[in-house]
N, C-alpha and C positions, 0 to 999 in steps of 0.2 A: 131698702138700702136708704140711709140717711144721707143728705146731701152734705158734702165737706168743703165746697167751694162757693163763695158768694159773688165773686168778681164775674162779670160776663165773659164769655168765651171770645178772645180776640180773633178777628178773621186771619186766615193765612195770607202772608204777603205774595203777590205774584212771583217774585223771583225764587221763593221757596217752592212754589208749584212747579216751576220750571226744573229746578233741581230734582224734586221727587220724580218728574217724568223721566229724566235721564237716568237715575238710579234704577227705577223699576225696569226700564228697557234691559240694562245690564243684568240684573236679577233673573229676569225671565229666561234669558240665554242660559245662565249659570245653573239655576235650579232645574229647568225643564230638561237639561241634557242629562241629568242623573237619573232621570225615569224613562226618557223617551227611547233609549238604547235597549232597555230590558226586554222589550218585545221583538227585537231583532236579532237576539243571539243565535237563534235556530236558523234564520236565513243567512246570517253571516257565515255560520258553520258550513252551510252547503255551498255558498258562492265562493267562499275562499278556500275550499277544500281542506279545512282544519277540523280537528276534534273540538267538541264542545268545551273539553277541559282547557283548551288552548284560548278559544274564544272568549271564555269567561274573563279572561284578562283584559278584555276590551272595557268591561265595566270595572274590574278591580284596579286596573292600572290608573283609571281617572280618579277613582277614590283615594288611592295612596298618594298621588301627586297633589291631590286637593288637600289632604290631610297633612302633608309635609310642608306645604307653603303658608298656610294659614297663620301659624304662630308668629312668622316674621313680618306680618303685614303692619302691625302697630309700630314697630321700630322704622320699617322702610317709609311708612307714611309721614312720620316725623323728619326723617333724614332727607327725604326727596321731595316731600309735599304730597298731599292725598291726591290732589287733582292729576298731577303728573303720573303718580303710581296707578291711577284709575285709567288712564289713557293707555299706559304700558299694559295693564290687566286686559283691556278690551282688544288691543292689537294681537297679543299673544293668544287670547281665546279665539278670535276670528280667524287668525292664521291656522292655528292648530285645527279648527274645524274645516277649513278648505282643504288642509292636507289630508284630514280623515276622509273626506269625500273622494280623494284622489288616490286613496290607498290601493295597492296592488296585491297585498298578502296580508295575512294575519299579523305577522311581525311588524310590518310597517304601520298598519292601523293601531296596534297597541303602542308603538313608539309615538305616533301622532296624537293618541288620546292622553298620553302623559303630558305632552306639550299643552293640549287643550285644558287639561286639569290644572296646570299651573296658573294659567290665566284665570280659569274659573274660580280657583282658590282665593285669589285676590279679590275679585269683583264685589262679593258680597260684603265681607268686613269693611273694605275700604268705602264702599258705597254707603254703609251705615254711618261710618264716621263723619263723611261729608254731609249726609242728610241730617244727622243729629246736630251738628254744628249750625247748619243752616236754619233749622226750624227753632232753636233756642228753646227756652223752657216754657213759653206760652202755648206752642202748637205741637208739642213732642208727641202726645198721644195720637193725634188726628194724622200726623205725618208719618209715624211708624206704622200706623194700620195700612198705609198705601203699600209700603215695602213688604208688608205680610201677604199681599195678593199672590205674587208668584210662589211663595213658600207653601201657601195653602193649596192652590190650584194645580201645581206641577204634578204631585202624586195622583191627581184625579184625571187631568186631561193629557198628561204625558203619554200614557199607553194608547190613548185613543188616536192622538196626533200621529204616534209612531205606527200604529196599525194602518191608518189611512194612507200615509206615505209609502209604507212597504207595499201594500195592495196595488197602489195606482202609479208610484213613481218608481221606486227602487230604494235599496238600503242607503246609497250614496246620499240620497235627499234628506235623510235625518240628520246629517251633518252639514250639508251644504244650505239648509234653511237657515243656519246661524249667520251665514255670511252677510246677506243684506240687512238683517237685523243688527249685526255688529258694526256695520259701515254707518247705518242710521245713528246708532247709539254713540259711536266716536264723533260724527259730525255734531250730533246735539251736545256731546261733552264739550267739545272745543268752542262752541257757540254760547252754551248756557251756564256751565259751572264756573264759579268764580275762581279766580287764580289765588293760590296761596303760596307763601314763601317756605322753603325748607327751614327747619328748626334744629336745634341742638339736641340730636337724639342720643349723644355720647357714643362711647364704642360699642360696638355690637358685642352682645353676649354670646360669643361663639360656642362656648361649652354649654350654655343653656339652650341655644338653638339646636345643637346636636343631640342632646338628651331629649328634649320635647318633640322634635321633628321625627327622630327615629321611634321614639316611644309611641306617639300617637299614630304614626304609620304602621307600627308593628301591631297595635291593637286593632287597627282598621283591617290590616291584612288577615289577622286571625279570625275576625268575624266574617269577613268576606269568604274565607275558605269553608265556613260551615255550608256554603251552597254545595260543595263537592265532596266534604268529609264529615264524619260523625263529629258531633259536639265534643267528645272525649278524645278525639285524636290527637297526636303530637302536632300535626300541622295546625290545629286549631289552638290547642292549650299553650304550646311553647311560646309562638308569638305574643298572645294576649299576656302571658305572665312577664315575659321579657319587657314587653311594652310598659305594663303597669309599674314595673320596678324603676324603669327609666323615668317615667313621668313622676314617680315618687321622689327620685333622686333630684329632679329638676325642681320640684316644690321645696324640697329641703334646702337645697342650694339657693333659690329664689328669696327665701325668707332670711337668709344671711347676708347677701350681698346688697349693696346700696341701689344699683340700677339693672335690675334683672330684665331679661327679655320680655316676660309678662309679669305684671304686678299681681301676684296671687294673694296679696295682702287685702285685695278687694273683698275677699270672701269673709274678711272680719266684720264687714257691713252686713247685718243680718238680713236687711231688705235685699240687697244685691245677691246674697247667698241663696235666699229663698226663691228669688226669682230665676236665678241660674238653674236650681234644682228642678223647678216647675218646667222650665224650658227644655232641660234634658230628658225629663220623664214624658213630657208631651210629644217630643220628637219620636220617641219610641212607639207611643200609642198611635200616633198619626201614620208614620210611615210604615211601620210594622202591620198595621191593620189594612192599609191600602195595598199591600201586597196579597193578603190573605183573600179579601173579598172578590177580587178579579178572578182568582183561581177557583172559587166556589161557582161563579157563573160559568166559567169554561168546562170545568171537569163534572160538575153535578147537573148544570142545567144546560150543557152542551152549546153554550153561545160562542160565536166567533169573536175575534179581538175587537173589532169596531163596535159591535152590539153591546160587548162588555163594557167598553169605554163609555157608551151611552148610558149603560145602567148604573155606572158609578158617578156619572155627572151630577145628580142631584146634590151630592155632597158639596160640589163645587158652587152650586146655586145657593146654598145655605151659608157656605163660606163667605161669599161675596156680600150677601145681606149682612152678615156679621161684621165684615170689615168696614162697610159704610156706618155701622153704628158703634163699633167698638171705641173709636177716638173719642166721640162726644160723650159716651158714656164714662170713659176713663176720666176725661176733664170734669165731669160732674160728680161721680161718685168715688173716684180713686181707681187706680189700675189693679189694686190688689183684690177689691171687692168684685170688680168686672171679671177678674182671672177666676176667682172662686165660683162664681155663677157659671162662667164658660166651662170649667173643668167638671162641674156638677152636671150640667147639661150633656157634656160628652159621655159621662158615665151612665147616665140614665138612658141615652140614645144608643148605647152599646148593648143593652138587654135584649132587644129584639133579635140581634145577631147571634146570641147564645141559643136562641130557640129555633135556628134554621132547620128546615126540613127540605125535601127533594121537590116540593112543591109550594114553598112559601110564595105568598102573593107578591108580585113586583111593586104593587102599590105600597105594600107594608115595608119593603126593603127602601124604596125610594123615599118614603116619608121618614124612616129611620135615619136615612143618610142626609136628608136636608137638616134634621135636627142635629145630628153629629157635626155637620159642617158649621151650623150655628155655633156649637159647643167650642169647637176647635178655633173658629175664628174669634170668639169672644175671650179665648184664653191665651192663645200663642203669642200674639203681638202685644197685648197689654202687659204680659208677664215680661217681655223683653223691654217695653217701654218703662214699666217699673224699675227694672235693673239699670237702665240709662239715667233715670230721673234722680237717682240718689247719689250721683257721681259728680265729682267736680269735672269741668271741661278737659282738664289735663289728663283725666283718667280714662277718657273715652277710648283713646288709642289702645289702651290695655284691655278694656271691657269687650269691644266689639269682636276681636278674633276669638276670645274666650268663649263667648256666647255662641258663635258660629261653629266653633269646635264641639261644644257641648251638645248642640242641636243635631249635628251630623253624626257625632258618635252615638248619641241616643237613638237617632233614627237607625243607625247600622246595627246596634244591639237589638233593637225591637224586631228588625227584619230577620236577624239571625236566629233569636230565640223563638219567635212565632213559627217561622219556617221549619226549624227542627221540631217543634211540638207537633205542627200538623203532620210531618213525616212520620213521627213516632205513632201519632193516632191513626193514620191510615195504615201503617205497617201492622198495627195491633188488631186491625179488622181481619186480617188473614183473608179467608176465601170470601168474606163478605165485603171486600173492597170493592167489588163490582156492583154492589147493591146501592143505588143512589140514596136510599134512605139512610143506610149506615154511614155512607161516605159524608151526607149532609150533617149527620150527628157528630162526625169527627171535626168538621168545620166549626160547628157551634160550640164544641168543647173548647177550641183555641181562644174564642172570645172571652171565655173566663179569665185567661191570661190578660187580655187586653183591658178587661175591666180592673184586673188587680193593678195594672200599670198606671191606669188613670186614677184610681184611688190614691196610689202613691204620689201622683203629682198634686192631687188635693191637699195633701199635708203641709208642704212647703207654701201652697197657694194661701191656706189659711194664716200661716206665720206671717206672710207678706201683708195680708189684710190688717192683722193685728199690730204689726209694725207702723203701718200707714195710719191707722187710728191714734197710735201713741204720738205720732209726729204732729197729727193735726191738733192733739190736745195740747201738745207743748209749744205749738206754733203761735202765730199772732191772731188766730181766728179765721184767717182766709185760706186755710187749707195748707197742705204740703206744697212746698215750692220746689219745683223741679230743678235738680242740679244740686241741691244742698245735700250735705252729708247727714246721715241720721243722728249722729252723736255730736254734732257741731253746737257751740253756744249760740245764743241769739245774735251777738255780734258777728261771729264767724258766719252764720247764715246770710246775714245782710251782705257780707263782702262777697260771697260765693254767688248770691244772686246777682250781683253787680258783674262778677266775672263771667257768669254764664250768658248774661244779656250781651256782654262786649263781645 
């Protein structure tokens, strides 16, 4: 990779580091809670005397409220101020967590999870807005790599933490653990985050909000229903189709009106569109695969929940190493090139899982997971960094909720599709389903799909790299300036640089 920037990398200001710590604390709560509950569904079903089909709504209700609230965060951040909205999000999430820990029935727990999801849905996009503005164009890559830590590590360590809490404390603890973290995050927010003033957000696009909120929620609901229904059933297909139609109507309307709820014109920027598609596909490859491999360890190798969590831990090690490198590499070589390398490593590291047997060495799986963690860590956040870096500061409020929605929907689709593929593979074994060798082969076949999704992510990543190269050639020789639009004139680029630094 050729170097694209000549200027030395500026040190990160202390106040930016403080902002990053606050945002990461909130992100840990929000993202971890999407995975930590999954290992508790069976326990919740027994303790609350409810069928598993009802308890499934503990996870589904959280996802639905999460999907419904994300689209409004851009408008609300401008209208009320990002810091104030972040405080509200932390309070709602922490209060919802406490209520979940005090739930007395499946119905009350599901209702409290919806409240928790409303807060959780605002934490990540609003936190990203605050962090991107605080970092500015000089330190965007390295700061964004910090917020990627909980996104990458939650699917890895969430089941382990959940299993330990269930085994030694009780199901209430998987919710109550958020309360002290939330109090600390709230205190840090009040002390460390800079105050901002509400802006002129204009009139709320209520029609657009209804279309996109119901549409995204319907798609999420349909995908969640794949856990209990066949992929072709009406419970799955109907809400997905209705949701896609509503989202399509939202996009068509947003292109016609002057101040839509979300600025979908951002996708006219090739770099932003390519980075967004990469984020979407990587969400499917990461979250989908991290549902499959624990099942392999448990059903084929007979490991318990805690041992399984330790066996998937090496991916977290690789991801942490990559997060430490991704910001500096993006500053030096460009986020597009780093993303291409990361996706390529992820694809190659997927191959050993396609060859799984009933006695595959744990050394091999651990090594493959380390490299897979490296690949994901070198691609997920650099792709999101690239998406933010080509935008004007005024466009960040629209970009952050869209990127978060794409990542979460991509993850939901990945989980849904890969789970169905695994189910079909195991059902096709017939009487051989009890044979560990045949069952391991069924798991290995699923990873052909994981590889395909990863290759799909590589296509927009290459486009992103080419756009960055073009920007570097058309620039002033110092590499692409973060925060400038791809198609801007040199004069416009200078104005936008000053705006971003302000």
